[in-house]
C-alpha positions in Angstrom: 7.6 -66.6 -66.9 7.2 -66.2 -63.2 3.4 -65.8 -63.5 3.2 -68.9 -65.6 5.1 -70.8 -62.9 2.9 -69.5 -60.2 -0.2 -70.4 -62.3 1.0 -74.0 -62.6 1.6 -74.3 -58.9 -1.8 -72.9 -57.8 -3.6 -74.9 -60.4 -4.3 -72.7 -63.3 -5.7 -75.6 -65.2 -8.7 -75.6 -62.9 -10.0 -72.3 -64.3 -12.5 -72.6 -67.1 -11.5 -72.2 -70.7 -12.5 -68.8 -72.2 -14.9 -70.7 -74.6 -17.1 -71.5 -71.7 -18.0 -67.8 -71.2 -19.3 -67.5 -74.7 -21.3 -70.7 -74.3 -22.7 -70.2 -70.8 -24.2 -66.9 -69.9 -25.4 -67.8 -66.4 -22.9 -67.0 -63.7 -24.1 -69.5 -61.3 -23.7 -72.3 -63.8 -20.2 -71.2 -64.7 -19.3 -71.1 -61.0 -20.6 -74.7 -60.5 -18.7 -75.9 -63.6 -15.5 -74.3 -62.3 -15.9 -76.0 -58.9 -16.6 -79.4 -60.6 -13.5 -79.0 -62.8 -11.4 -78.5 -59.7 -12.8 -81.6 -58.1 -12.4 -83.7 -61.2 -8.7 -82.6 -61.5 -8.1 -83.3 -57.8 -9.9 -86.6 -57.3 -11.1 -87.8 -60.7 -14.8 -87.7 -59.7 -17.4 -85.2 -58.6 -21.1 -84.9 -58.0 -23.5 -82.1 -59.0 -26.5 -82.2 -56.7 -28.3 -79.0 -57.4 -32.0 -78.9 -56.9 -34.5 -79.9 -59.6 -34.9 -77.4 -62.4 -31.6 -75.5 -61.9 -30.1 -76.8 -65.2 -27.7 -79.6 -64.1 -27.6 -80.7 -67.8 -26.2 -77.4 -68.9 -23.6 -77.3 -66.1 -22.4 -80.7 -67.4 -22.2 -79.4 -71.0 -20.2 -76.4 -69.7 -17.7 -78.9 -68.2 -17.6 -80.7 -71.6 -16.9 -77.4 -73.4 -14.0 -76.7 -71.1 -12.3 -80.1 -71.4 -12.8 -80.3 -75.2 -11.2 -76.9 -75.8 -8.5 -77.4 -73.2 -7.5 -80.7 -74.8 -7.3 -79.2 -78.2 -5.0 -76.4 -76.9 -2.8 -78.9 -75.1 -2.3 -81.0 -78.3 -1.7 -77.8 -80.3 1.2 -76.9 -78.0 2.8 -80.3 -78.7 2.2 -80.0 -82.5 -0.4 -82.8 -82.4 -4.0 -82.8 -83.8 -7.1 -83.4 -81.8 -8.5 -85.3 -84.8 -6.0 -88.1 -84.4 -6.4 -88.3 -80.6 -9.8 -86.7 -79.6 -11.1 -86.2 -76.1 -14.1 -88.5 -76.0 -17.1 -87.8 -73.8 -20.0 -90.1 -73.0 -23.3 -89.2 -71.4 -25.3 -92.0 -69.7 -28.9 -91.0 -69.2 -32.3 -92.5 -68.7 -33.9 -93.6 -71.9 -36.7 -91.0 -71.5 -34.3 -88.1 -71.9 -31.8 -89.4 -74.4 -33.4 -87.5 -77.2 -33.6 -84.4 -75.1 -29.8 -84.6 -74.5 -29.1 -85.1 -78.1 -31.4 -82.4 -79.4 -31.2 -79.6 -76.9 -27.9 -80.1 -75.0 -25.4 -81.8 -77.3 -26.3 -80.2 -80.7 -25.4 -76.6 -79.8 -21.9 -77.6 -78.6 -20.5 -77.8 -82.2 -20.4 -74.0 -82.3 -18.3 -73.9 -79.1 -15.4 -76.2 -80.0 -16.8 -79.6 -79.2 -16.9 -82.0 -82.3 -20.2 -83.8 -82.2 -18.4 -87.0 -83.3 -16.6 -87.1 -79.9 -19.6 -87.1 -77.7 -22.4 -89.6 -77.4 -25.5 -90.2 -75.3 -26.3 -93.8 -74.2 -29.3 -95.1 -72.3 -29.0 -96.6 -68.8 -31.0 -99.6 -70.0 -28.4 -100.7 -72.5 -26.1 -101.6 -69.6 -28.6 -103.9 -67.9 -28.0 -106.8 -70.2 -25.4 -106.9 -72.9 -25.8 -109.8 -75.4 -24.1 -110.3 -78.8 -27.0 -108.7 -80.6 -27.3 -105.6 -78.4 -27.4 -102.2 -80.1 -24.6 -100.9 -77.9 -22.2 -103.3 -79.7 -23.4 -102.3 -83.2 -21.1 -100.1 -85.2 -22.6 -96.9 -86.6 -21.7 -94.6 -89.4 -18.6 -93.4 -87.6 -17.2 -97.0 -87.5 -17.2 -97.2 -83.7 -19.9 -98.7 -81.6 -21.3 -97.1 -78.5 -19.5 -99.6 -76.3 -16.2 -98.8 -77.9 -16.8 -95.1 -77.5 -17.7 -95.6 -73.8 -14.6 -97.7 -73.1 -12.4 -95.0 -74.7 -14.1 -92.0 -73.2 -12.0 -89.6 -71.1 -15.1 -88.0 -69.4 -18.2 -89.9 -68.5 -21.3 -88.0 -67.3 -23.9 -90.1 -65.5 -27.3 -88.3 -65.5 -29.7 -89.4 -62.7 -26.9 -91.3 -61.1 -29.1 -92.4 -58.2 -30.4 -95.1 -60.6 -27.2 -96.9 -59.9 -27.4 -97.0 -56.1 -28.6 -100.6 -55.9 -25.8 -103.1 -55.8 -28.3 -105.8 -56.7 -28.9 -104.3 -60.1 -26.8 -105.7 -62.9 -26.2 -102.3 -64.5 -24.7 -101.0 -61.3 -22.0 -103.6 -61.1 -21.4 -103.5 -64.8 -20.9 -99.7 -64.9 -18.8 -99.7 -61.7 -16.2 -102.1 -63.2 -16.4 -100.4 -66.6 -15.5 -97.0 -65.2 -12.5 -98.6 -63.5 -11.0 -99.3 -66.9 -8.6 -96.5 -67.9 -8.3 -95.5 -71.5 -5.0 -93.7 -70.9 -2.0 -94.4 -68.8 -1.1 -90.8 -67.9 -4.6 -89.3 -67.6 -7.2 -90.8 -65.3 -10.8 -91.1 -66.6 -13.0 -88.5 -65.1 -16.6 -89.3 -63.9 -19.2 -86.7 -63.2 -22.5 -87.7 -61.5 -25.7 -85.7 -61.8 -28.4 -86.3 -59.2 -30.8 -84.2 -57.1 -31.1 -87.1 -54.5 -27.7 -88.6 -53.8 -29.0 -90.4 -50.7 -32.5 -91.9 -50.7 -32.5 -94.7 -48.1 -29.1 -95.0 -46.4 -25.5 -94.2 -46.8 -25.2 -97.4 -48.9 -26.6 -95.3 -51.7 -23.7 -92.9 -51.4 -21.2 -95.8 -51.2 -22.3 -97.2 -54.5 -22.2 -93.9 -56.2 -18.8 -93.2 -54.8 -17.6 -96.5 -56.2 -18.5 -95.2 -59.7 -16.1 -92.3 -59.2 -13.3 -93.7 -57.0 -13.0 -97.4 -57.9 -9.5 -99.0 -58.0 -8.3 -98.6 -61.6 -8.1 -101.5 -64.1 -5.9 -101.4 -67.2 -6.3 -102.9 -70.7 -2.7 -104.0 -71.0 0.6 -103.9 -69.1 2.4 -101.3 -71.3 4.3 -98.9 -69.1 4.7 -96.0 -71.4 1.7 -93.7 -72.1 2.1 -93.8 -75.9 2.6 -97.5 -76.0 -0.4 -98.1 -73.7 -2.6 -95.8 -75.7 -1.7 -97.4 -79.0 -2.5 -100.9 -77.7 -5.8 -99.8 -76.1 -7.5 -99.3 -79.4 -6.6 -102.8 -80.5 -7.7 -104.3 -77.1 -11.1 -102.6 -77.2 -11.7 -103.6 -80.8 -10.8 -107.2 -80.1 -13.0 -107.4 -77.0 -16.0 -106.0 -78.9 -15.4 -108.4 -81.8 -15.4 -111.4 -79.5 -18.5 -110.2 -77.8 -20.4 -109.9 -81.1 -19.4 -113.3 -82.2 -21.0 -115.0 -79.1 -23.8 -117.4 -79.5 -27.2 -117.3 -77.9 -28.4 -114.7 -75.4 -25.4 -115.0 -73.0 -24.4 -111.8 -71.2 -21.0 -110.7 -72.6 -20.4 -107.8 -70.1 -17.6 -109.7 -68.3 -15.9 -110.4 -71.6 -16.0 -106.7 -72.5 -14.7 -105.4 -69.2 -12.5 -108.2 -67.8 -11.6 -109.9 -71.1 -12.9 -113.2 -69.6 -16.5 -114.4 -70.2 -16.4 -116.4 -66.9 -15.3 -113.5 -64.7 -17.6 -112.5 -61.9 -18.6 -108.9 -60.9 -17.8 -108.5 -57.2 -20.5 -107.0 -55.0 -17.9 -105.5 -52.6 -16.7 -102.0 -53.5 -12.9 -101.6 -54.0 -11.8 -98.0 -53.6 -8.6 -96.4 -54.7 -5.8 -96.1 -52.1 -4.3 -92.8 -53.4 -7.3 -90.6 -52.5 -6.4 -87.8 -50.2 -9.6 -86.3 -48.6 -7.9 -85.2 -45.4 -6.9 -86.8 -42.1 -10.6 -87.5 -41.2 -11.2 -89.5 -44.4 -8.1 -91.9 -44.6 -10.0 -94.5 -46.6 -13.4 -93.9 -48.3 -14.8 -97.4 -47.5 -13.9 -97.4 -43.8 -15.1 -93.8 -43.5 -18.5 -94.5 -44.9 -18.9 -97.6 -42.6 -18.1 -95.4 -39.6 -20.6 -92.8 -40.7 -23.2 -95.4 -41.2 -22.8 -96.4 -37.6 -23.1 -92.8 -36.4 -26.2 -92.4 -38.4 -27.8 -95.5 -36.9 -26.9 -94.3 -33.4 -28.5 -90.9 -34.0 -31.6 -92.4 -35.4 -32.0 -94.6 -32.3 -31.5 -91.6 -30.1 -34.2 -89.6 -31.9 -36.7 -92.5 -31.7 -36.0 -92.9 -28.0 -36.5 -89.2 -27.4 -39.8 -89.3 -29.2 -41.1 -92.2 -27.2 -40.0 -90.6 -23.9 -41.3 -87.2 -24.9 -38.0 -85.5 -24.1 -35.7 -83.7 -26.5 -32.6 -85.6 -27.6 -29.6 -85.3 -25.2 -27.3 -84.2 -28.0 -27.9 -82.2 -31.2 -27.7 -84.3 -34.3 -24.3 -84.1 -35.9 -23.6 -83.9 -39.6 -23.1 -87.2 -41.4 -20.3 -87.7 -43.9 -19.7 -84.0 -44.1 -15.9 -84.2 -44.5 -16.3 -86.3 -47.7 -19.3 -84.5 -49.2 -17.7 -81.1 -48.9 -14.9 -82.2 -51.2 -16.8 -84.1 -53.9 -20.3 -82.5 -54.0 -21.5 -79.2 -55.5 -25.0 -78.4 -54.3 -26.8 -75.1 -54.3 -30.4 -74.0 -53.7 -32.5 -71.9 -56.0 -32.2 -68.9 -53.7 -28.4 -69.2 -53.7 -28.3 -69.4 -57.5 -30.4 -66.2 -57.7 -28.2 -64.5 -55.2 -25.1 -65.4 -57.4 -26.7 -63.9 -60.4 -27.5 -60.6 -58.6 -24.0 -60.3 -57.2 -22.5 -60.9 -60.6 -24.8 -58.2 -62.1 -26.2 -60.8 -64.6 -29.5 -60.5 -66.4 -29.8 -64.2 -66.9 -32.9 -65.7 -65.4 -33.6 -69.2 -64.1 -35.7 -70.3 -67.1 -35.2 -74.1 -66.8 -38.1 -74.5 -64.4 -40.1 -71.7 -62.8 -40.5 -71.3 -59.1 -43.2 -73.5 -57.6 -46.4 -71.6 -57.0 -48.2 -71.6 -53.7 -50.4 -74.7 -53.6 -54.1 -74.1 -53.6 -55.9 -74.9 -50.4 -58.8 -77.3 -51.0 -61.6 -78.1 -48.6 -63.2 -81.5 -48.7 -66.4 -82.7 -46.9 -67.8 -86.2 -46.3 -71.4 -86.0 -47.4 -73.7 -89.0 -47.0 -77.0 -87.5 -48.2 -77.8 -86.2 -51.6 -75.2 -83.7 -52.8 -75.7 -81.4 -49.8 -73.4 -78.4 -49.5 -70.6 -79.9 -51.6 -70.0 -76.6 -53.4 -71.3 -74.3 -50.6 -67.8 -73.1 -49.7 -67.1 -72.2 -53.3 -70.3 -70.2 -54.0 -70.4 -66.6 -53.2 -73.6 -65.6 -51.5 -74.3 -62.5 -49.4 -77.3 -64.1 -47.6 -76.9 -67.8 -47.2 -80.2 -69.6 -47.0 -81.3 -72.3 -44.7 -80.5 -75.8 -45.9 -83.3 -78.3 -46.3 -83.4 -81.2 -43.9 -81.0 -84.0 -44.8 -82.0 -87.4 -45.8 -80.2 -90.6 -45.4 -79.9 -92.5 -48.7 -81.5 -95.9 -49.0 -79.0 -98.8 -49.1 -78.5 -100.2 -52.5 -79.4 -103.8 -53.3 -75.8 -104.7 -54.1 -74.7 -103.6 -50.7 -71.7 -101.9 -52.1 -68.8 -101.2 -49.8 -67.7 -98.1 -51.7 -67.0 -94.8 -50.1 -69.5 -92.0 -49.4 -69.2 -90.4 -52.8 -70.1 -93.6 -54.7 -73.0 -94.4 -52.3 -74.4 -90.9 -52.7 -74.2 -91.1 -56.4 -76.1 -94.4 -56.5 -78.8 -93.1 -54.2 -79.3 -90.0 -56.2 -79.7 -92.0 -59.4 -82.2 -94.3 -57.7 -84.3 -91.3 -56.6 -84.1 -89.6 -59.9 -86.1 -92.4 -61.5 -88.9 -91.9 -59.0 -89.3 -88.1 -58.8 -88.7 -85.0 -60.9 -85.1 -83.9 -61.2 -83.7 -80.4 -61.8 -81.5 -80.5 -64.9 -79.4 -77.5 -63.9 -78.0 -78.9 -60.6 -79.2 -82.6 -60.6 -80.8 -82.4 -57.2 -83.7 -84.6 -55.9 -84.6 -83.0 -52.5 -88.0 -83.2 -50.8 -89.2 -80.2 -52.7 -91.2 -80.8 -55.9 -89.7 -79.5 -59.2 -91.1 -79.3 -62.6 -89.5 -81.6 -65.2 -87.5 -79.6 -67.6 -85.0 -80.5 -70.3 -83.5 -77.0 -70.5 -80.3 -76.1 -68.6 -81.9 -73.1 -66.8 -82.3 -73.3 -63.0 -85.6 -74.4 -61.6 -87.7 -72.1 -59.5 -88.3 -74.3 -56.5 -84.8 -75.6 -55.8 -82.9 -73.9 -53.0 -79.6 -74.7 -54.7 -80.6 -73.1 -58.0 -82.0 -70.1 -56.2 -78.7 -69.7 -54.4 -76.7 -70.0 -57.7 -79.0 -67.4 -59.3 -78.4 -64.9 -56.4 -74.6 -65.4 -56.5 -74.4 -64.7 -60.2 
């Protein structure tokens, strides 16, 4: 009894469900999932920003396995069934990887306690413009459309979340207000963002993605009790989707679905929750990010001034938005993930994408005469021979302004019509060659002689 009480106080619900160990063998992915679960329970939103190729998709599915099994256990304790009130999950991904999610990531979850009917994958593009005839409003075999499933989802995973960083994009404002809608009164919707590049241009990118996670909540109805609110939510969602599908023409019905008013406007300004507790240094998310944006601009101006003056900056650059990022972001390098596997004694390898090989060093030369010495650096020869005198190609009649490679090719073709050409190396130097249709090197060409000696 005492241990159970201590576990509730320290947050036992933040540890992963035992089913996740049988699903996920990689220790570094279970560690990321456990940290993300802690952030989702504490703040309602989290970001996974691991490097490319470290398997962010499978970390997200590990989180899904945890919540699906935990929800079923909680309902079993209260003598309720997860079939009547399932924990719904929606994955928003680019259209190019929707089939990959469905085929490789979602399908295996059925063997680990996640009913496939409770999880769906929806393309980003379906949120750009929602009209009465859109596929997202069409009901499938399960009797529920993708939009209804999304509105009722308890966990929403946004893959490649940096695609929603532009406030000028319609899908950004639509998704931001949609995620503010709460399907339950006593359980906040959880939002998990997956991206390897959370900030591309400025901190405005981070602001828009934070608005997806920490927007001020909206409710479908004004019922105060959790059971009464949940019962009414199903009817509210069904009514909104039915009104949207009955619309005429190609009018956008996103405002009707989200705000229950076709004339409602989506605000450009972000409205963050007031109950977030990120510490004394982050009293309000919006004000904090504005302050950090000013600090970043001042540092950039100082660095530019130092470059122009040739002197080092007077102060070392300070970390920007570190107090917030430390609490909502999980980010590890490939080297750190390998170290975690070694310390855990795991035999799992990083198979999602191999380490990048050392890039090959290429040598390029600008040659304006014939094809002189283009491959000389790549041919092995113990005794390099003297090169014949160079010749400047004759200007073509069209006076083309192309680069040296195209000018050389045209000049070579012009000379090939006037003199004998070696079929092995296609040269037309001052030396005379015998005309031959075979692919064997000629006897008088310095290039063919060099190739023959190297072989």
